[in-house]
N, CA, C and O atoms as a DFTB+ gen file, in Angstrom:
844 C
 N C O
     1  1      95.675     178.955     117.091
     2  2      94.385     179.655     116.957
     3  2      94.070     179.866     115.480
     4  3      94.859     180.498     114.777
     5  1      92.929     179.350     114.984
     6  2      92.562     179.556     113.587
     7  2      91.796     180.857     113.415
     8  3      91.525     181.568     114.383
     9  1      91.449     181.160     112.159
    10  2      90.812     182.450     111.869
    11  2      89.408     182.562     112.460
    12  3      88.958     183.671     112.747
    13  1      88.707     181.450     112.649
    14  2      87.371     181.490     113.262
    15  2      87.475     181.960     114.710
    16  3      86.693     182.802     115.153
    17  1      88.442     181.415     115.446
    18  2      88.649     181.873     116.819
    19  2      89.077     183.330     116.849
    20  3      88.728     184.076     117.764
    21  1      89.847     183.729     115.824
    22  2      90.270     185.131     115.736
    23  2      89.081     186.077     115.657
    24  3      89.085     187.141     116.276
    25  1      88.057     185.684     114.889
    26  2      86.839     186.500     114.797
    27  2      86.153     186.572     116.149
    28  3      85.654     187.627     116.539
    29  1      86.127     185.456     116.866
    30  2      85.508     185.442     118.189
    31  2      86.223     186.356     119.161
    32  3      85.585     187.093     119.913
    33  1      87.554     186.310     119.147
    34  2      88.327     187.189     120.027
    35  2      88.159     188.666     119.632
    36  3      88.142     189.549     120.489
    37  1      88.035     188.913     118.333
    38  2      87.813     190.291     117.875
    39  2      86.491     190.821     118.419
    40  3      86.413     191.952     118.898
    41  1      85.440     189.978     118.337
    42  2      84.146     190.398     118.868
    43  2      84.212     190.679     120.354
    44  3      83.606     191.636     120.835
    45  1      84.948     189.847     121.091
    46  2      85.102     190.054     122.534
    47  2      85.838     191.354     122.833
    48  3      85.440     192.112     123.717
    49  1      86.920     191.608     122.084
    50  2      87.699     192.833     122.294
    51  2      86.866     194.076     121.998
    52  3      86.943     195.064     122.728
    53  1      86.071     194.029     120.930
    54  2      85.227     195.178     120.579
    55  2      84.141     195.398     121.633
    56  3      83.822     196.539     121.966
    57  1      83.578     194.317     122.154
    58  2      82.554     194.431     123.197
    59  2      83.122     195.089     124.445
    60  3      82.479     195.953     125.043
    61  1      84.333     194.680     124.844
    62  2      84.980     195.275     126.012
    63  2      85.291     196.747     125.755
    64  3      85.127     197.583     126.644
    65  1      85.742     197.064     124.537
    66  2      86.049     198.461     124.188
    67  2      84.799     199.334     124.268
    68  3      84.848     200.460     124.762
    69  1      83.678     198.803     123.777
    70  2      82.424     199.564     123.823
    71  2      81.999     199.828     125.258
    72  3      81.518     200.915     125.575
    73  1      82.174     198.834     126.129
    74  2      81.784     198.984     127.533
    75  2      82.609     200.052     128.237
    76  3      82.140     200.666     129.195
    77  1      83.843     200.281     127.767
    78  2      84.727     201.250     128.413
    79  2      84.529     202.670     127.897
    80  3      85.105     203.606     128.451
    81  1      83.730     202.853     126.851
    82  2      83.531     204.182     126.256
    83  2      82.509     204.993     127.043
    84  3      81.563     204.447     127.609
    85  1      82.719     206.309     127.067
    86  2      81.806     207.204     127.789
    87  2      80.925     208.028     126.863
    88  3      79.922     208.584     127.311
    89  1      81.272     208.124     125.582
    90  2      80.464     208.886     124.629
    91  2      79.583     207.934     123.837
    92  3      80.023     206.860     123.428
    93  1      78.332     208.337     123.624
    94  2      77.314     207.410     123.172
    95  2      77.414     207.015     121.701
    96  3      77.213     205.846     121.372
    97  1      77.717     207.946     120.818
    98  2      77.735     207.601     119.396
    99  2      78.841     206.599     119.073
   100  3      78.558     205.583     118.438
   101  1      80.109     206.845     119.488
   102  2      81.141     205.814     119.249
   103  2      80.813     204.492     119.925
   104  3      81.097     203.425     119.380
   105  1      80.211     204.562     121.123
   106  2      79.855     203.336     121.843
   107  2      78.888     202.496     121.023
   108  3      79.073     201.286     120.889
   109  1      77.855     203.130     120.471
   110  2      76.856     202.384     119.699
   111  2      77.463     201.815     118.422
   112  3      77.138     200.697     118.024
   113  1      78.341     202.577     117.781
   114  2      78.954     202.096     116.544
   115  2      79.823     200.869     116.821
   116  3      79.731     199.865     116.115
   117  1      80.664     200.956     117.846
   118  2      81.527     199.824     118.191
   119  2      80.699     198.620     118.618
   120  3      81.050     197.481     118.310
   121  1      79.589     198.872     119.333
   122  2      78.724     197.767     119.757
   123  2      78.120     197.051     118.546
   124  3      77.999     195.826     118.547
   125  1      77.746     197.803     117.524
   126  2      77.193     197.189     116.317
   127  2      78.243     196.347     115.593
   128  3      77.956     195.244     115.129
   129  1      79.461     196.881     115.501
   130  2      80.538     196.123     114.855
   131  2      80.857     194.867     115.660
   132  3      81.087     193.801     115.089
   133  1      80.871     194.994     116.991
   134  2      81.135     193.839     117.855
   135  2      80.069     192.768     117.668
   136  3      80.383     191.580     117.591
   137  1      78.806     193.187     117.594
   138  2      77.722     192.214     117.399
   139  2      77.869     191.488     116.071
   140  3      77.628     190.284     115.984
   141  1      78.269     192.233     115.023
   142  2      78.458     191.597     113.711
   143  2      79.562     190.544     113.773
   144  3      79.438     189.466     113.192
   145  1      80.653     190.874     114.489
   146  2      81.767     189.931     114.611
   147  2      81.353     188.697     115.407
   148  3      81.681     187.572     115.031
   149  1      80.634     188.910     116.504
   150  2      80.221     187.776     117.338
   151  2      79.201     186.901     116.603
   152  3      79.241     185.677     116.724
   153  1      78.284     187.518     115.838
   154  2      77.319     186.734     115.053
   155  2      78.046     185.872     114.028
   156  3      77.718     184.701     113.839
   157  1      79.048     186.473     113.364
   158  2      79.842     185.703     112.394
   159  2      80.502     184.507     113.071
   160  3      80.507     183.395     112.542
   161  1      81.055     184.763     114.249
   162  2      81.697     183.683     115.004
   163  2      80.676     182.612     115.403
   164  3      80.946     181.415     115.311
   165  1      79.501     183.067     115.847
   166  2      78.459     182.122     116.255
   167  2      78.001     181.246     115.115
   168  3      77.745     180.058     115.308
   169  1      77.892     181.822     113.912
   170  2      77.488     181.051     112.739
   171  2      78.557     180.013     112.384
   172  3      78.251     178.873     112.036
   173  1      79.821     180.442     112.482
   174  2      80.926     179.545     112.122
   175  2      81.028     178.340     113.046
   176  3      81.373     177.242     112.608
   177  1      80.726     178.547     114.335
   178  2      80.839     177.431     115.282
   179  2      79.496     176.742     115.500
   180  3      79.409     175.769     116.249
   181  1      78.452     177.245     114.848
   182  2      77.139     176.620     114.955
   183  2      76.461     176.822     116.289
   184  3      75.745     175.939     116.761
   185  1      76.682     178.009     116.927
   186  2      76.071     178.289     118.226
   187  2      74.888     179.236     118.052
   188  3      75.065     180.443     117.889
   189  1      73.686     178.676     118.090
   190  2      72.480     179.490     117.917
   191  2      72.282     180.496     119.043
   192  3      71.901     181.632     118.759
   193  1      72.524     180.137     120.338
   194  2      72.351     181.122     121.417
   195  2      73.227     182.369     121.232
   196  3      72.782     183.487     121.488
   197  1      74.467     182.169     120.788
   198  2      75.361     183.312     120.561
   199  2      74.798     184.214     119.475
   200  3      74.787     185.436     119.619
   201  1      74.334     183.611     118.392
   202  2      73.781     184.387     117.274
   203  2      72.533     185.148     117.702
   204  3      72.389     186.327     117.380
   205  1      71.624     184.485     118.429
   206  2      70.382     185.124     118.850
   207  2      70.639     186.287     119.816
   208  3      70.006     187.338     119.716
   209  1      71.568     186.087     120.742
   210  2      71.866     187.137     121.723
   211  2      72.316     188.423     121.037
   212  3      71.832     189.508     121.358
   213  1      73.232     188.295     120.104
   214  2      73.745     189.481     119.417
   215  2      72.727     190.049     118.427
   216  3      72.638     191.264     118.248
   217  1      71.964     189.166     117.786
   218  2      70.957     189.627     116.822
   219  2      69.883     190.466     117.508
   220  3      69.343     191.398     116.912
   221  1      69.574     190.135     118.757
   222  2      68.580     190.904     119.514
   223  2      69.133     192.274     119.886
   224  3      68.381     193.247     119.936
   225  1      70.435     192.365     120.147
   226  2      71.030     193.630     120.562
   227  2      71.182     194.620     119.417
   228  3      71.143     195.830     119.639
   229  1      71.353     194.128     118.202
   230  2      71.603     195.010     117.060
   231  2      70.495     196.046     116.848
   232  3      70.815     197.225     116.691
   233  1      69.207     195.671     116.836
   234  2      68.157     196.695     116.634
   235  2      68.160     197.773     117.722
   236  3      67.933     198.946     117.428
   237  1      68.414     197.385     118.972
   238  2      68.437     198.365     120.058
   239  2      69.580     199.357     119.877
   240  3      69.385     200.566     119.996
   241  1      70.782     198.837     119.587
   242  2      71.927     199.733     119.393
   243  2      71.750     200.623     118.169
   244  3      72.120     201.797     118.188
   245  1      71.180     200.055     117.099
   246  2      70.957     200.840     115.884
   247  2      69.951     201.955     116.134
   248  3      70.127     203.072     115.648
   249  1      68.894     201.659     116.892
   250  2      67.878     202.679     117.192
   251  2      68.456     203.791     118.052
   252  3      68.202     204.967     117.791
   253  1      69.234     203.436     119.081
   254  2      69.836     204.448     119.949
   255  2      70.837     205.300     119.174
   256  3      70.932     206.507     119.397
   257  1      71.578     204.680     118.272
   258  2      72.522     205.435     117.446
   259  2      71.778     206.431     116.570
   260  3      72.199     207.580     116.432
   261  1      70.678     205.994     115.981
   262  2      69.870     206.893     115.145
   263  2      69.326     208.057     115.965
   264  3      69.305     209.191     115.488
   265  1      68.884     207.789     117.200
   266  2      68.367     208.844     118.069
   267  2      69.434     209.899     118.360
   268  3      69.165     211.097     118.277
   269  1      70.645     209.450     118.700
   270  2      71.712     210.382     119.047
   271  2      72.164     211.191     117.839
   272  3      72.418     212.390     117.956
   273  1      72.267     210.547     116.681
   274  2      72.658     211.268     115.462
   275  2      71.607     212.314     115.108
   276  3      71.946     213.436     114.732
   277  1      70.338     211.949     115.228
   278  2      69.260     212.903     114.940
   279  2      69.279     214.053     115.931
   280  3      69.054     215.203     115.552
   281  1      69.548     213.754     117.212
   282  2      69.604     214.793     118.233
   283  2      70.709     215.789     117.926
   284  3      70.489     216.999     117.987
   285  1      71.890     215.295     117.597
   286  2      73.006     216.181     117.263
   287  2      72.663     217.050     116.058
   288  3      72.945     218.248     116.047
   289  1      72.054     216.441     115.047
   290  2      71.684     217.198     113.846
   291  2      70.686     218.304     114.169
   292  3      70.835     219.436     113.709
   293  1      69.660     217.970     114.969
   294  2      68.627     218.954     115.295
   295  2      69.181     220.095     116.148
   296  3      68.797     221.251     115.973
   297  1      70.088     219.763     117.075
   298  2      70.668     220.812     117.917
   299  2      71.536     221.742     117.088
   300  3      71.514     222.955     117.295
   301  1      72.299     221.194     116.155
   302  2      73.148     222.024     115.315
   303  2      72.310     222.940     114.428
   304  3      72.677     224.091     114.192
   305  1      71.179     222.422     113.937
   306  2      70.272     223.256     113.148
   307  2      69.720     224.384     114.011
   308  3      69.621     225.526     113.561
   309  1      69.358     224.060     115.257
   310  2      68.834     225.075     116.175
   311  2      69.886     226.120     116.491
   312  3      69.581     227.311     116.546
   313  1      71.119     225.688     116.699
   314  2      72.194     226.621     117.041
   315  2      72.499     227.564     115.893
   316  3      72.863     228.718     116.119
   317  1      72.354     227.086     114.659
   318  2      72.646     227.913     113.497
   319  2      71.435     228.712     113.042
   320  3      71.546     229.585     112.180
   321  1      70.264     228.408     113.631
   322  2      69.046     229.050     113.172
   323  2      68.435     229.989     114.176
   324  3      69.056     230.974     114.575
   325  1      67.188     229.682     114.599
   326  2      66.410     230.616     115.413
   327  2      66.355     230.219     116.887
   328  3      65.484     230.691     117.618
   329  1      67.262     229.369     117.328
   330  2      67.317     228.920     118.716
   331  2      66.096     228.102     119.138
   332  3      65.801     227.999     120.329
   333  1      65.391     227.525     118.176
   334  2      64.244     226.698     118.520
   335  2      64.695     225.436     119.245
   336  3      65.717     224.841     118.907
   337  1      63.915     225.039     120.248
   338  2      64.239     223.835     120.997
   339  2      63.114     222.815     120.897
   340  3      62.822     222.119     121.870
   341  1      62.480     222.718     119.734
   342  2      61.404     221.747     119.553
   343  2      61.863     220.333     119.880
   344  3      61.080     219.523     120.375
   345  1      63.124     220.035     119.605
   346  2      63.637     218.689     119.823
   347  2      63.703     218.318     121.307
   348  3      63.877     217.146     121.640
   349  1      63.565     219.317     122.213
   350  2      63.638     219.030     123.642
   351  2      62.277     218.685     124.258
   352  3      62.207     218.337     125.437
   353  1      61.206     218.775     123.480
   354  2      59.868     218.561     124.023
   355  2      59.704     217.234     124.769
   356  3      59.047     217.211     125.810
   357  1      60.275     216.129     124.279
   358  2      60.109     214.872     125.017
   359  2      60.783     214.873     126.385
   360  3      60.504     213.998     127.205
   361  1      61.671     215.843     126.647
   362  2      62.431     215.841     127.894
   363  2      61.855     216.800     128.943
   364  3      62.402     216.910     130.040
   365  1      60.763     217.491     128.620
   366  2      60.227     218.481     129.547
   367  2      58.767     218.255     129.896
   368  3      58.133     217.308     129.430
   369  1      58.246     219.159     130.737
   370  2      56.845     219.119     131.162
   371  2      56.182     220.448     130.822
   372  3      56.686     221.510     131.188
   373  1      55.064     220.389     130.128
   374  2      54.378     221.613     129.734
   375  2      53.571     222.172     130.906
   376  3      52.841     221.439     131.574
   377  1      53.711     223.481     131.149
   378  2      52.990     224.143     132.235
   379  2      52.244     225.358     131.702
   380  3      52.671     225.989     130.736
   381  1      51.117     225.678     132.347
   382  2      50.313     226.841     131.978
   383  2      50.588     227.988     132.954
   384  3      50.751     227.763     134.153
   385  1      50.638     229.210     132.436
   386  2      50.888     230.387     133.256
   387  2      49.877     231.476     132.901
   388  3      49.502     231.646     131.741
   389  1      49.446     232.209     133.931
   390  2      48.511     233.311     133.715
   391  2      49.261     234.641     133.801
   392  3      50.358     234.715     134.355
   393  1      48.657     235.675     133.250
   394  2      49.289     236.992     133.245
   395  2      49.622     237.441     134.676
   396  3      48.784     237.368     135.575
   397  1      50.834     237.895     134.860
   398  2      51.290     238.355     136.165
   399  2      52.046     237.306     136.960
   400  3      52.678     237.636     137.963
   401  1      51.996     236.049     136.534
   402  2      52.694     234.978     137.248
   403  2      54.203     235.133     137.103
   404  3      54.706     235.464     136.029
   405  1      54.911     234.892     138.187
   406  2      56.374     234.956     138.177
   407  2      56.938     233.543     138.097
   408  3      56.671     232.713     138.967
   409  1      57.712     233.272     137.061
   410  2      58.294     231.944     136.901
   411  2      59.532     231.794     137.778
   412  3      59.748     230.741     138.378
   413  1      60.347     232.847     137.851
   414  2      61.510     232.863     138.728
   415  2      62.034     234.288     138.843
   416  3      61.711     235.152     138.029
   417  1      62.849     234.515     139.869
   418  2      63.402     235.850     140.123
   419  2      64.925     235.797     140.100
   420  3      65.530     234.760     140.372
   421  1      65.519     236.915     139.775
   422  2      66.979     237.005     139.713
   423  2      67.585     236.628     141.067
   424  3      67.137     237.095     142.114
   425  1      68.611     235.777     141.024
   426  2      69.292     235.354     142.240
   427  2      68.773     234.058     142.828
   428  3      69.428     233.469     143.688
   429  1      67.601     233.597     142.380
   430  2      67.058     232.339     142.889
   431  2      67.847     231.146     142.357
   432  3      68.533     231.236     141.339
   433  1      67.732     230.030     143.070
   434  2      68.355     228.798     142.598
   435  2      67.656     228.354     141.318
   436  3      66.428     228.377     141.236
   437  1      68.436     227.953     140.324
   438  2      67.890     227.557     139.030
   439  2      67.967     226.047     138.864
   440  3      68.977     225.428     139.196
   441  1      66.883     225.455     138.344
   442  2      66.863     224.008     138.155
   443  2      66.296     223.603     136.801
   444  3      66.283     222.419     136.466
   445  1      65.823     224.581     136.015
   446  2      65.220     224.234     134.733
   447  2      65.252     225.431     133.800
   448  3      65.367     226.576     134.237
   449  1      65.150     225.149     132.512
   450  2      64.992     226.217     131.527
   451  2      63.618     226.057     130.874
   452  3      62.961     225.032     131.056
   453  1      63.188     227.057     130.121
   454  2      61.828     227.065     129.585
   455  2      61.826     227.307     128.079
   456  3      62.585     228.118     127.548
   457  1      60.949     226.577     127.424
   458  2      60.692     226.754     125.995
   459  2      59.254     227.260     125.876
   460  3      58.319     226.564     126.269
   461  1      59.073     228.460     125.338
   462  2      57.754     229.083     125.278
   463  2      56.935     228.465     124.146
   464  3      57.350     228.460     122.987
   465  1      55.771     227.948     124.507
   466  2      54.866     227.339     123.535
   467  2      53.851     228.363     123.038
   468  3      53.550     228.411     121.845
   469  1      53.326     229.179     123.941
   470  2      52.359     230.208     123.569
   471  2      52.396     231.316     124.613
   472  3      53.004     231.160     125.672
   473  1      51.739     232.439     124.310
   474  2      51.715     233.561     125.241
   475  2      52.966     234.419     125.143
   476  3      53.711     234.353     124.166
   477  1      53.178     235.226     126.179
   478  2      54.336     236.121     126.191
   479  2      54.926     236.183     127.601
   480  3      54.190     236.278     128.584
   481  1      56.235     236.130     127.692
   482  2      56.953     236.186     128.959
   483  2      58.033     237.260     128.843
   484  3      58.645     237.427     127.788
   485  1      58.259     237.988     129.942
   486  2      59.171     239.138     129.881
   487  2      60.316     238.991     130.876
   488  3      60.130     238.562     132.015
   489  1      61.510     239.361     130.407
   490  2      62.692     239.450     131.261
   491  2      62.838     240.921     131.623
   492  3      63.410     241.681     130.843
   493  1      62.339     241.348     132.785
   494  2      62.285     242.776     133.104
   495  2      63.650     243.458     133.178
   496  3      63.765     244.636     132.840
   497  1      64.678     242.742     133.612
   498  2      65.997     243.358     133.728
   499  2      66.543     243.837     132.383
   500  3      67.313     244.795     132.325
   501  1      66.139     243.165     131.306
   502  2      66.651     243.516     129.985
   503  2      65.579     244.068     129.062
   504  3      65.874     244.505     127.950
   505  1      64.314     244.048     129.529
   506  2      63.226     244.533     128.686
   507  2      62.985     243.654     127.479
   508  3      62.573     244.142     126.426
   509  1      63.237     242.355     127.618
   510  2      63.092     241.418     126.507
   511  2      61.799     240.629     126.663
   512  3      61.528     240.079     127.731
   513  1      61.004     240.573     125.603
   514  2      59.802     239.748     125.581
   515  2      60.125     238.438     124.872
   516  3      60.718     238.435     123.793
   517  1      59.731     237.331     125.487
   518  2      59.977     236.013     124.919
   519  2      58.632     235.402     124.538
   520  3      57.770     235.191     125.392
   521  1      58.464     235.120     123.248
   522  2      57.207     234.570     122.758
   523  2      57.395     233.139     122.250
   524  3      58.450     232.534     122.443
   525  1      56.370     232.615     121.608
   526  2      56.380     231.228     121.154
   527  2      57.655     230.909     120.373
   528  3      58.044     231.648     119.470
   529  1      58.294     229.805     120.732
   530  2      59.532     229.401     120.084
   531  2      60.776     229.919     120.767
   532  3      61.890     229.548     120.400
   533  1      60.595     230.788     121.775
   534  2      61.734     231.364     122.477
   535  2      62.231     230.483     123.609
   536  3      61.504     229.627     124.115
   537  1      63.466     230.702     123.995
   538  2      64.107     229.942     125.062
   539  2      64.527     230.911     126.150
   540  3      65.012     232.004     125.860
   541  1      64.343     230.517     127.397
   542  2      64.744     231.385     128.497
   543  2      65.077     230.525     129.716
   544  3      64.469     229.478     129.936
   545  1      66.044     230.982     130.497
   546  2      66.401     230.281     131.722
   547  2      67.540     229.307     131.588
   548  3      67.907     228.649     132.563
   549  1      68.120     229.194     130.388
   550  2      69.196     228.214     130.209
   551  2      70.520     228.666     130.825
   552  3      71.385     227.838     131.110
   553  1      70.683     229.984     131.033
   554  2      71.949     230.479     131.567
   555  2      72.161     230.086     133.029
   556  3      73.296     230.060     133.503
   557  1      71.083     229.782     133.742
   558  2      71.226     229.359     135.137
   559  2      72.041     228.087     135.281
   560  3      72.636     227.841     136.331
   561  1      72.069     227.272     134.220
   562  2      72.847     226.041     134.263
   563  2      74.340     226.332     134.319
   564  3      75.107     225.548     134.878
   565  1      74.754     227.457     133.743
   566  2      76.176     227.783     133.655
   567  2      76.611     228.854     134.639
   568  3      77.807     229.093     134.801
   569  1      75.659     229.502     135.298
   570  2      76.003     230.591     136.212
   571  2      76.590     230.052     137.514
   572  3      76.307     228.913     137.886
   573  1      77.405     230.850     138.215
   574  2      77.983     230.411     139.500
   575  2      76.892     230.034     140.498
   576  3      75.980     230.819     140.755
   577  1      76.988     228.843     141.050
   578  2      75.998     228.397     142.017
   579  2      74.648     228.088     141.433
   580  3      73.679     227.919     142.173
   581  1      74.558     228.007     140.093
   582  2      73.279     227.762     139.415
   583  2      72.208     228.736     139.888
   584  3      71.111     228.334     140.275
   585  1      72.544     230.032     139.851
   586  2      71.601     231.080     140.231
   587  2      71.044     231.772     138.999
   588  3      71.718     231.884     137.975
   589  1      69.798     232.237     139.110
   590  2      69.169     232.946     138.004
   591  2      69.894     234.270     137.746
   592  3      70.189     235.019     138.677
   593  1      70.172     234.542     136.483
   594  2      70.847     235.784     136.110
   595  2      69.845     236.907     135.856
   596  3      70.240     238.065     135.727
   597  1      68.554     236.580     135.783
   598  2      67.503     237.578     135.568
   599  2      66.170     236.963     135.988
   600  3      66.094     235.780     136.318
   601  1      65.121     237.787     135.971
   602  2      63.779     237.327     136.356
   603  2      62.955     237.018     135.110
   604  3      63.321     237.391     133.996
   605  1      61.845     236.334     135.320
   606  2      60.924     236.032     134.223
   607  2      59.496     236.073     134.731
   608  3      59.151     235.389     135.695
   609  1      58.659     236.884     134.075
   610  2      57.248     236.991     134.454
   611  2      56.386     236.791     133.218
   612  3      56.804     237.080     132.096
   613  1      55.180     236.295     133.442
   614  2      54.230     236.077     132.360
   615  2      53.439     237.360     132.127
   616  3      52.815     237.872     133.057
   617  1      53.451     237.880     130.924
   618  2      52.722     239.107     130.606
   619  2      51.492     238.845     129.737
   620  3      50.704     239.750     129.462
   621  1      51.346     237.605     129.316
   622  2      50.185     237.218     128.513
   623  2      49.974     235.725     128.712
   624  3      50.892     234.934     128.499
   625  1      48.758     235.330     129.124
   626  2      48.484     233.918     129.395
   627  2      49.106     233.017     128.330
   628  3      48.978     233.267     127.132
   629  1      49.780     231.971     128.789
   630  2      50.404     231.083     127.820
   631  2      50.910     229.801     128.454
   632  3      50.644     229.515     129.621
   633  1      51.642     229.041     127.665
   634  2      52.194     227.772     128.106
   635  2      53.692     227.736     127.822
   636  3      54.169     228.324     126.851
   637  1      54.415     227.044     128.678
   638  2      55.863     226.915     128.498
   639  2      56.293     225.513     128.898
   640  3      55.769     224.931     129.848
   641  1      57.248     224.988     128.162
   642  2      57.802     223.672     128.459
   643  2      58.948     223.833     129.448
   644  3      59.930     224.518     129.161
   645  1      58.823     223.203     130.611
   646  2      59.858     223.256     131.638
   647  2      60.784     222.050     131.469
   648  3      60.364     220.904     131.631
   649  1      62.047     222.326     131.141
   650  2      63.030     221.267     130.903
   651  2      64.051     221.277     132.035
   652  3      64.823     222.230     132.140
   653  1      64.083     220.261     132.876
   654  2      65.024     220.247     134.007
   655  2      66.469     220.187     133.541
   656  3      66.785     219.571     132.523
   657  1      67.337     220.836     134.301
   658  2      68.756     220.820     133.971
   659  2      69.324     219.400     134.012
   660  3      70.305     219.106     133.329
   661  1      68.715     218.525     134.805
   662  2      69.213     217.150     134.886
   663  2      69.173     216.477     133.520
   664  3      70.087     215.733     133.162
   665  1      68.100     216.741     132.748
   666  2      67.994     216.169     131.401
   667  2      69.044     216.770     130.482
   668  3      69.659     216.068     129.679
   669  1      69.243     218.091     130.609
   670  2      70.242     218.767     129.775
   671  2      71.647     218.264     130.102
   672  3      72.453     218.031     129.201
   673  1      71.938     218.100     131.393
   674  2      73.254     217.617     131.805
   675  2      73.511     216.204     131.296
   676  3      74.617     215.883     130.860
   677  1      72.497     215.376     131.355
   678  2      72.661     214.005     130.901
   679  2      73.058     213.972     129.432
   680  3      73.987     213.259     129.053
   681  1      72.362     214.734     128.615
   682  2      72.679     214.797     127.194
   683  2      74.035     215.449     126.965
   684  3      74.782     215.050     126.071
   685  1      74.349     216.453     127.777
   686  2      75.615     217.179     127.632
   687  2      76.807     216.254     127.862
   688  3      77.753     216.250     127.073
   689  1      76.765     215.479     128.929
   690  2      77.899     214.625     129.269
   691  2      77.976     213.374     128.405
   692  3      79.057     212.811     128.232
   693  1      76.864     212.937     127.869
   694  2      76.865     211.734     127.049
   695  2      77.389     211.995     125.647
   696  3      77.895     211.086     124.989
   697  1      77.270     213.240     125.186
   698  2      77.579     213.504     123.789
   699  2      78.327     214.821     123.624
   700  3      77.741     215.882     123.837
   701  1      79.608     214.785     123.251
   702  2      80.394     216.003     123.084
   703  2      79.807     216.955     122.043
   704  3      79.868     218.173     122.212
   705  1      79.231     216.397     120.954
   706  2      78.651     217.256     119.923
   707  2      77.480     218.063     120.478
   708  3      77.318     219.244     120.170
   709  1      76.665     217.398     121.306
   710  2      75.548     218.106     121.927
   711  2      76.062     219.220     122.838
   712  3      75.530     220.330     122.840
   713  1      77.112     218.906     123.618
   714  2      77.673     219.906     124.517
   715  2      78.152     221.131     123.773
   716  3      77.915     222.256     124.211
   717  1      78.821     220.929     122.658
   718  2      79.312     222.061     121.869
   719  2      78.156     222.895     121.327
   720  3      78.191     224.124     121.372
   721  1      77.136     222.216     120.818
   722  2      75.990     222.928     120.256
   723  2      75.221     223.681     121.332
   724  3      74.724     224.780     121.085
   725  1      75.117     223.091     122.541
   726  2      74.423     223.775     123.630
   727  2      75.180     225.041     124.042
   728  3      74.561     226.054     124.367
   729  1      76.498     224.987     124.030
   730  2      77.293     226.177     124.337
   731  2      77.043     227.271     123.305
   732  3      77.032     228.455     123.642
   733  1      76.845     226.881     122.063
   734  2      76.524     227.870     121.032
   735  2      75.183     228.534     121.328
   736  3      75.020     229.738     121.132
   737  1      74.223     227.738     121.802
   738  2      72.915     228.280     122.148
   739  2      73.020     229.300     123.295
   740  3      72.460     230.394     123.218
   741  1      73.733     228.929     124.338
   742  2      73.857     229.826     125.489
   743  2      74.681     231.060     125.151
   744  3      74.422     232.142     125.676
   745  1      75.666     230.905     124.282
   746  2      76.455     232.062     123.860
   747  2      75.580     233.057     123.116
   748  3      75.709     234.268     123.295
   749  1      74.691     232.538     122.284
   750  2      73.771     233.417     121.554
   751  2      72.886     234.193     122.530
   752  3      72.619     235.376     122.319
   753  1      72.435     233.538     123.588
   754  2      71.609     234.217     124.591
   755  2      72.411     235.294     125.306
   756  3      71.889     236.375     125.582
   757  1      73.675     235.009     125.608
   758  2      74.526     236.012     126.263
   759  2      74.685     237.237     125.387
   760  3      74.635     238.363     125.881
   761  1      74.876     237.033     124.098
   762  2      75.003     238.164     123.181
   763  2      73.701     238.965     123.119
   764  3      73.725     240.194     123.055
   765  1      72.561     238.258     123.138
   766  2      71.272     238.951     123.139
   767  2      71.109     239.795     124.398
   768  3      70.661     240.940     124.331
   769  1      71.472     239.232     125.541
   770  2      71.356     239.953     126.803
   771  2      72.287     241.162     126.840
   772  3      71.909     242.235     127.309
   773  1      73.506     240.975     126.340
   774  2      74.460     242.077     126.316
   775  2      73.971     243.200     125.418
   776  3      74.113     244.374     125.758
   777  1      73.396     242.847     124.275
   778  2      72.882     243.857     123.358
   779  2      71.714     244.614     123.977
   780  3      71.602     245.831     123.824
   781  1      70.842     243.885     124.681
   782  2      69.705     244.527     125.331
   783  2      70.168     245.468     126.438
   784  3      69.612     246.554     126.599
   785  1      71.181     245.062     127.200
   786  2      71.709     245.900     128.273
   787  2      72.342     247.164     127.705
   788  3      72.178     248.251     128.259
   789  1      73.067     247.017     126.597
   790  2      73.701     248.170     125.972
   791  2      72.661     249.150     125.439
   792  3      72.826     250.366     125.539
   793  1      71.586     248.599     124.872
   794  2      70.527     249.460     124.341
   795  2      69.821     250.206     125.465
   796  3      69.461     251.373     125.311
   797  1      69.620     249.526     126.604
   798  2      68.941     250.163     127.732
   799  2      69.799     251.265     128.350
   800  3      69.273     252.247     128.874
   801  1      71.114     251.100     128.287
   802  2      72.018     252.081     128.888
   803  2      72.350     253.225     127.953
   804  3      72.962     254.205     128.379
   805  1      71.962     253.129     126.679
   806  2      72.299     254.151     125.695
   807  2      71.544     255.441     126.010
   808  3      70.323     255.394     126.160
   809  1      72.217     256.593     126.116
   810  2      71.529     257.859     126.417
   811  2      70.682     258.330     125.242
   812  3      70.999     258.063     124.083
   813  1      69.616     259.023     125.556
   814  2      68.751     259.548     124.502
   815  2      69.457     260.691     123.792
   816  3      70.140     261.480     124.444
   817  1      69.312     260.807     122.454
   818  2      69.908     261.918     121.724
   819  2      69.179     263.217     121.996
   820  3      68.118     263.223     122.621
   821  1      69.732     264.291     121.540
   822  2      69.113     265.608     121.711
   823  2      67.711     265.576     121.128
   824  3      67.502     265.057     120.031
   825  1      66.761     266.123     121.851
   826  2      65.381     266.138     121.370
   827  2      64.562     265.028     121.987
   828  3      63.336     265.031     121.881
   829  1      65.240     264.051     122.649
   830  2      64.521     263.007     123.359
   831  2      64.007     261.893     122.505
   832  3      63.267     261.044     123.003
   833  1      64.371     261.848     121.193
   834  2      63.890     260.768     120.345
   835  2      64.794     259.555     120.450
   836  3      66.010     259.681     120.589
   837  1      64.194     258.395     120.384
   838  2      64.953     257.155     120.451
   839  2      65.430     256.788     119.042
   840  3      64.648     256.765     118.091
   841  1      66.741     256.499     118.932
   842  2      67.283     256.123     117.621
   843  2      67.005     254.660     117.333
   844  3      67.385     254.156     116.276
C-alpha cells in the first residue's frame, strides 16, 4: 500500500468515525477533515466524481458547524447575562395574548416554554411579573412528569414566543455545551423563584412596613 492509498483509507476511517458520533460539533469537524482527505485522494488518483462529492459536502458541514458554534456562544452569553433567549426565536411560534388570558396553570402538562416579546405576564404563585425579554415555563421540562410548577396569566396585552420542548430537547441532546448552558438558565430561574417565595413568606416587621 503506497501513501496515496493511505490517504484514501484515512478519509474512509474519518468518515466512518464521524458517522458514529452523537455530538454535532465534533461530528462536523471530523467530517470536514474527512472530506479534505478524500478530496486529496481523489486528486491524486484523478477521480473527478470523488472530488466533486466531497467538495459539495464541505460547505454544508462548514455552515452547520458555524451554526452550532454560534448557538453555543449565544447561549453562554445568555446564561451569564440577563437570561435573554433571542437566539431561540427561529425555533418558536409567536402568539398574541390579551389581558386576563391564562397561558397555563400549575399542575398542568407542560409542552413549551415562553419568551416574552411585549406586554406583561404574571406568575401568581410567586408574585413575579415577566416582561419583554423574560423567560417563563422552562422548568416544566425538568419537573417530574413534565408538569407546570406554577401558573402564568397575561396582565397586559402582549406577545410571547412559544418554544416547544421538542426543539429544546433536540438541541440539548445534540450538543453537550448547550445542555450545560440550558441547565444554568433553569438554575437561575429556580433561584429567582426561591427568592420570591422567601420574600412572600417573610413576616412584616413591627409597624406593618415592608422592608
